Legacy VTK file of the C-alpha trace (Angstrom):
# vtk DataFile Version 3.0
C-alpha trace
ASCII
DATASET POLYDATA
POINTS 406 float
-18.097 11.505 30.827
-21.103 12.925 29.014
-20.774 14.842 25.758
-22.625 18.134 25.407
-22.008 21.059 23.104
-21.493 22.098 19.518
-18.674 21.245 17.112
-17.978 22.349 13.550
-17.368 19.335 11.308
-13.995 19.324 9.539
-14.026 19.629 5.740
-15.062 16.554 3.791
-12.084 14.344 2.983
-13.939 12.560 0.173
-14.925 15.838 -1.457
-11.435 17.273 -0.888
-9.640 14.478 -2.748
-11.931 14.846 -5.750
-11.768 18.629 -5.826
-7.981 18.729 -5.602
-7.485 16.183 -8.367
-9.965 17.864 -10.702
-8.106 21.110 -10.084
-4.843 19.321 -10.901
-6.290 18.208 -14.250
-7.468 21.712 -15.180
-5.498 24.490 -16.840
-4.893 27.596 -14.746
-5.304 28.145 -11.024
-8.142 26.803 -8.916
-8.797 27.759 -5.310
-10.329 25.118 -3.082
-11.354 26.378 0.353
-11.818 23.922 3.201
-8.790 21.638 2.932
-7.869 20.095 6.275
-4.253 19.610 7.246
-4.680 15.855 7.503
-2.200 13.281 6.288
-4.528 12.139 3.502
-4.915 15.651 2.125
-1.150 16.133 2.326
-0.710 12.942 0.283
-2.975 14.212 -2.485
-1.207 17.583 -2.553
2.157 15.797 -2.820
0.867 13.701 -5.718
-0.401 16.787 -7.541
3.131 18.171 -7.388
4.495 14.851 -8.668
1.992 15.000 -11.512
3.474 18.323 -12.619
1.040 20.760 -11.042
1.766 23.210 -8.268
-0.016 23.150 -4.935
0.237 25.357 -1.898
-1.951 25.578 1.172
-2.668 28.974 2.702
-4.756 28.539 5.823
-7.440 26.112 4.720
-7.383 27.204 1.061
-5.472 25.203 -1.538
-4.134 27.066 -4.555
-3.719 24.543 -7.359
-2.202 25.292 -10.751
-3.135 22.321 -12.875
-1.451 20.360 -15.624
-4.110 20.966 -18.241
-4.688 17.229 -18.288
-1.126 16.300 -19.170
0.617 14.630 -16.243
4.375 14.113 -16.120
5.394 11.080 -18.191
7.671 9.755 -15.481
6.979 10.455 -11.819
6.949 9.007 -8.315
3.699 9.524 -6.413
4.028 9.438 -2.583
0.605 8.310 -1.351
1.499 7.856 2.345
-1.462 5.892 3.808
-4.199 7.264 1.551
-6.101 4.662 -0.451
-8.196 7.343 -2.139
-5.074 9.161 -3.312
-3.577 5.975 -4.746
-6.675 4.771 -6.552
-7.769 8.197 -7.792
-4.334 9.167 -9.139
-3.431 6.040 -11.091
-5.634 6.576 -14.180
-4.887 10.331 -14.583
-1.159 9.610 -14.239
-1.386 7.186 -17.171
-3.282 9.409 -19.631
-0.150 10.802 -21.361
1.633 7.444 -21.317
4.908 6.748 -19.555
5.831 5.305 -16.182
4.185 6.125 -12.861
5.529 4.742 -9.589
3.328 4.826 -6.479
4.809 4.545 -3.007
3.132 4.439 0.378
2.882 2.882 3.802
3.201 -0.930 3.948
-0.490 -1.381 4.760
-1.507 0.740 1.763
0.635 -1.303 -0.620
-0.703 -4.484 0.978
-4.251 -3.305 0.274
-3.138 -3.047 -3.346
-4.895 -1.751 -6.437
-7.368 -4.617 -6.817
-9.630 -4.032 -9.806
-6.946 -2.110 -11.704
-4.831 -5.266 -11.791
-7.556 -6.853 -13.917
-8.663 -3.873 -16.010
-5.452 -2.025 -16.856
-3.375 -4.941 -18.250
-6.207 -5.610 -20.711
-5.707 -2.017 -21.870
-2.004 -2.668 -22.477
-0.657 -1.241 -19.205
2.090 -3.147 -17.406
2.022 -3.418 -13.619
4.936 -4.292 -11.367
4.480 -4.714 -7.628
6.983 -4.946 -4.810
6.996 -4.382 -1.067
8.196 -0.825 -1.669
6.080 0.409 -4.578
3.616 -0.237 -7.394
4.855 0.754 -10.860
2.654 1.118 -13.925
3.773 1.736 -17.484
1.756 2.496 -20.608
-1.000 4.828 -21.760
-4.639 4.844 -20.671
-6.682 5.009 -23.867
-10.374 5.375 -24.690
-12.572 2.408 -25.552
-14.767 -0.128 -23.792
-13.995 -0.977 -20.172
-15.753 -3.567 -18.017
-15.054 -3.874 -14.322
-16.495 -5.126 -11.067
-18.088 -2.494 -8.896
-18.588 -4.534 -5.744
-15.090 -4.032 -4.306
-14.790 -0.249 -4.102
-16.179 2.732 -5.965
-12.710 4.318 -5.843
-11.560 2.364 -8.898
-14.521 3.639 -10.894
-13.868 7.190 -9.695
-10.249 7.049 -10.882
-11.340 6.057 -14.387
-14.148 8.622 -14.452
-11.674 11.388 -13.595
-9.152 10.377 -16.273
-11.106 9.188 -19.319
-12.703 12.559 -20.259
-9.127 13.530 -21.255
-8.798 10.647 -23.736
-8.854 11.315 -27.460
-12.009 9.308 -28.085
-15.235 8.478 -26.294
-15.338 5.737 -23.673
-18.023 3.410 -22.341
-17.548 2.085 -18.829
-19.549 -1.016 -17.906
-19.785 -1.704 -14.175
-21.036 -4.926 -12.618
-22.652 -4.534 -9.205
-21.669 -1.022 -8.173
-21.551 -0.338 -4.427
-21.126 2.946 -2.559
-23.065 4.695 -5.298
-23.318 7.970 -3.300
-19.553 8.289 -3.761
-20.017 7.953 -7.523
-22.645 10.708 -7.385
-20.068 12.864 -5.613
-17.505 12.137 -8.336
-19.916 13.042 -11.142
-21.021 16.196 -9.343
-17.438 17.315 -8.704
-16.369 16.676 -12.301
-19.379 18.661 -13.518
-18.271 21.655 -11.447
-15.057 21.610 -13.490
-16.951 21.472 -16.802
-16.819 17.710 -17.414
-19.845 15.877 -18.852
-20.432 12.212 -18.006
-23.741 10.392 -18.365
-24.720 7.191 -16.608
-27.522 4.637 -16.471
-28.300 2.899 -13.177
-24.588 2.948 -12.229
-24.122 0.122 -14.726
-23.073 2.104 -17.781
-21.137 5.356 -17.919
-20.664 7.222 -21.196
-17.633 9.511 -21.170
-17.097 11.847 -24.161
-13.431 12.272 -25.007
-11.360 15.405 -25.702
-12.878 17.267 -22.766
-11.021 19.876 -20.730
-11.247 20.567 -17.033
-11.861 24.250 -16.227
-10.278 25.875 -13.192
-12.714 27.028 -10.550
-13.194 28.300 -7.000
-15.034 26.070 -4.572
-15.728 25.743 -0.856
-15.848 22.210 0.549
-18.692 21.066 2.783
-18.330 19.402 6.178
-17.321 15.755 6.480
-20.158 13.390 7.386
-17.759 10.564 8.275
-16.348 12.763 11.036
-19.776 14.132 11.945
-21.043 10.578 12.461
-18.600 9.998 15.302
-19.614 13.213 17.054
-23.335 12.573 16.608
-22.974 9.085 18.078
-21.205 10.696 21.048
-24.293 12.828 21.547
-26.754 9.971 21.047
-24.970 7.671 23.503
-23.750 10.115 26.121
-25.468 13.481 26.023
-26.376 16.042 23.354
-24.117 17.157 20.521
-24.717 19.567 17.649
-22.516 19.262 14.569
-22.373 22.353 12.392
-21.259 22.771 8.767
-23.192 19.709 7.578
-26.249 19.384 5.372
-28.684 16.524 4.861
-28.703 17.503 1.176
-25.095 16.362 0.852
-24.243 13.571 -1.595
-21.915 12.008 0.975
-22.862 8.418 1.767
-22.406 8.859 5.503
-25.460 11.085 5.888
-27.004 7.645 6.492
-25.816 7.855 10.110
-28.969 9.874 10.820
-31.116 6.929 9.704
-29.212 4.606 12.034
-29.557 7.040 14.945
-33.326 7.277 14.486
-33.640 3.494 14.244
-31.718 3.195 17.513
-34.140 5.585 19.198
-31.970 8.690 19.451
-33.541 12.081 18.876
-32.180 13.775 15.745
-32.870 17.434 14.963
-31.988 18.624 11.470
-31.531 22.326 10.786
-30.267 24.153 7.698
-26.552 23.667 8.298
-26.396 21.562 11.461
-27.630 18.318 12.974
-28.163 17.600 16.676
-28.257 14.144 18.281
-29.735 13.789 21.778
-29.446 10.803 24.055
-32.523 8.690 24.677
-32.723 5.083 25.895
-31.347 3.281 22.843
-32.697 0.074 21.345
-31.094 -2.515 19.102
-31.316 -1.692 15.418
-30.678 -3.180 11.983
-28.720 -1.303 9.343
-27.179 -2.062 5.947
-23.823 -0.283 5.641
-22.850 -1.815 2.288
-22.938 1.577 0.574
-21.365 3.438 3.505
-18.686 1.137 4.964
-16.827 4.000 6.672
-19.760 4.195 9.106
-19.007 0.791 10.661
-16.785 2.116 13.491
-19.366 4.761 14.431
-22.175 2.204 14.201
-20.219 -0.112 16.507
-20.095 2.587 19.191
-23.818 3.221 18.711
-24.734 -0.478 18.915
-22.593 -0.919 22.041
-24.876 1.573 23.816
-28.152 0.014 22.632
-30.299 -2.465 24.533
-30.193 -5.811 22.739
-28.410 -7.176 19.690
-27.952 -4.844 16.713
-27.339 -6.269 13.240
-25.168 -4.410 10.723
-24.719 -5.683 7.173
-21.830 -5.097 4.799
-18.775 -6.474 6.608
-17.362 -7.814 3.332
-16.394 -4.212 2.532
-14.118 -3.927 5.592
-11.224 -6.295 4.943
-9.140 -3.889 2.894
-9.520 -0.729 4.923
-6.657 0.704 6.999
-6.954 -2.566 8.906
-9.409 -5.439 8.720
-12.050 -3.372 10.475
-14.441 -6.242 11.043
-11.867 -8.173 13.053
-10.529 -5.038 14.731
-13.994 -4.064 15.967
-14.620 -7.588 17.265
-11.276 -7.751 19.038
-11.184 -4.271 20.574
-14.816 -4.097 21.655
-14.386 -7.447 23.398
-11.767 -5.725 25.571
-14.435 -3.168 26.474
-16.825 -5.957 27.487
-18.978 -5.680 24.350
-19.780 -8.896 22.465
-19.322 -8.653 18.697
-20.168 -11.649 16.488
-18.747 -11.703 12.946
-19.236 -15.430 12.300
-22.000 -14.978 9.714
-21.118 -13.892 6.198
-21.400 -10.138 5.621
-22.966 -9.599 9.074
-21.877 -8.051 12.336
-23.978 -8.568 15.461
-23.260 -6.380 18.478
-24.793 -6.896 21.914
-24.984 -3.626 23.788
-23.810 -3.352 27.367
-21.723 -1.555 29.926
-18.294 -0.407 28.751
-15.453 -1.332 31.068
-11.972 0.066 31.449
-9.432 -1.482 29.093
-6.246 -0.939 27.173
-7.152 -0.997 23.478
-5.412 -0.710 20.126
-6.343 1.463 17.150
-4.664 -0.989 14.730
-3.242 2.114 13.071
-6.761 2.975 11.863
-8.037 6.528 12.349
-11.675 5.487 12.488
-11.011 2.726 15.001
-9.302 5.240 17.308
-12.298 7.574 17.077
-14.791 4.741 17.580
-13.086 3.516 20.741
-12.902 7.053 22.102
-16.617 7.614 21.587
-17.478 4.239 23.146
-15.233 5.088 26.111
-17.416 8.058 27.057
-19.785 5.561 28.689
-17.096 3.941 30.845
-16.836 4.796 34.531
-13.064 4.407 34.321
-10.425 5.367 31.800
-10.074 3.554 28.503
-6.608 3.712 26.938
-6.159 3.745 23.166
-2.739 2.907 21.819
-2.042 4.430 18.412
-4.545 7.223 18.945
-2.355 9.541 16.850
-3.746 7.730 13.785
-6.647 10.218 13.807
-4.265 12.623 12.046
-4.923 10.675 8.854
-8.331 12.285 8.428
-9.283 14.390 11.487
-6.258 15.844 13.302
-8.441 17.887 15.659
-10.673 15.012 16.767
-9.466 14.735 20.363
-9.491 18.508 20.822
-13.099 18.601 19.605
-14.040 15.668 21.823
-12.472 17.387 24.823
-14.437 20.537 23.952
-17.777 18.719 24.279
-16.867 16.303 27.083
-18.572 17.187 30.358
LINES 1 407
406 0 1 2 3 4 5 6 7 8 9 10 11 12 13 14 15 16 17 18 19 20 21 22 23 24 25 26 27 28 29 30 31 32 33 34 35 36 37 38 39 40 41 42 43 44 45 46 47 48 49 50 51 52 53 54 55 56 57 58 59 60 61 62 63 64 65 66 67 68 69 70 71 72 73 74 75 76 77 78 79 80 81 82 83 84 85 86 87 88 89 90 91 92 93 94 95 96 97 98 99 100 101 102 103 104 105 106 107 108 109 110 111 112 113 114 115 116 117 118 119 120 121 122 123 124 125 126 127 128 129 130 131 132 133 134 135 136 137 138 139 140 141 142 143 144 145 146 147 148 149 150 151 152 153 154 155 156 157 158 159 160 161 162 163 164 165 166 167 168 169 170 171 172 173 174 175 176 177 178 179 180 181 182 183 184 185 186 187 188 189 190 191 192 193 194 195 196 197 198 199 200 201 202 203 204 205 206 207 208 209 210 211 212 213 214 215 216 217 218 219 220 221 222 223 224 225 226 227 228 229 230 231 232 233 234 235 236 237 238 239 240 241 242 243 244 245 246 247 248 249 250 251 252 253 254 255 256 257 258 259 260 261 262 263 264 265 266 267 268 269 270 271 272 273 274 275 276 277 278 279 280 281 282 283 284 285 286 287 288 289 290 291 292 293 294 295 296 297 298 299 300 301 302 303 304 305 306 307 308 309 310 311 312 313 314 315 316 317 318 319 320 321 322 323 324 325 326 327 328 329 330 331 332 333 334 335 336 337 338 339 340 341 342 343 344 345 346 347 348 349 350 351 352 353 354 355 356 357 358 359 360 361 362 363 364 365 366 367 368 369 370 371 372 373 374 375 376 377 378 379 380 381 382 383 384 385 386 387 388 389 390 391 392 393 394 395 396 397 398 399 400 401 402 403 404 405
């Protein structure tokens, strides 16, 4: 059915992870308002407790008493399915030296810790991996670090959060940084806690040592990754307004508005809301290299457009909650939508009528949401197995979708 109405975007997951961990590294109590009760946020709260801080959630406000930058020297960090939690927590856990063991869902451990496996052993840190956990032992020290930036910005974020606590200054050299808006978010969040980091063209980061995080009170903005799904619902099947979002946000997924305009949808931007209205949609081209989480939403948008849309950046999708490139190709084919991933780093989607089908989320929250939004254009029911995976980031997604479904 059509989608018409207004929805308040849930709090930003990306901002929430960063805020909670900065609070965990500060001395004293911080209050962070706007924490969703998603599985990923629960994972970060659990890891803060493992680190030696205290964390409680009252309503949507997290009360965090931090460690003052000194994590427990021996701890087990339960990361559940959250890649951000795993990659953000590793460097701070190693600042005092000792042994840190990270557990999580099989898919998370399969995704691994990539760049850290190259960088951290050169800094004297030992890494042991098994099917059940990843264990690291040693101390993260200041100095010169060089790492690839073309895999994920999360590895850079983890180091940026931890190295201000080192005893000396650090220079971080990054080759080919991607998802730079996420790095802007990291620098902005750290600054709100009193941390100074300078950077040049995302290639060099200078991090003064002996800094201290200051506790603070902060209210988290709405999540553009979630908003993207709802706006595509409006653009493809009606008219939807998403509140609690701002185009001034540093979140990478504000780029969905550019894609919507290129596809021919009407987009109205107000102070704290964005509205997407359905118009006859045309094929579009879009580079999602710096915003890979938009791929599932872009797939639903392209499926409704007339012609073949071209989306770049598929190389970023292999190590998500599933191989999203293959999952999109496979599941959209069931809906009668042709998706071509044969060319390197490209996805081509031919728009068309969506048919009834039984689909799979592949355990991926964004795939479940994407299929649900695409299904709005079907004359018959589309079934999504594993739809409960939305709880990872947006537990209220189906309730919100039902609210705006006509």
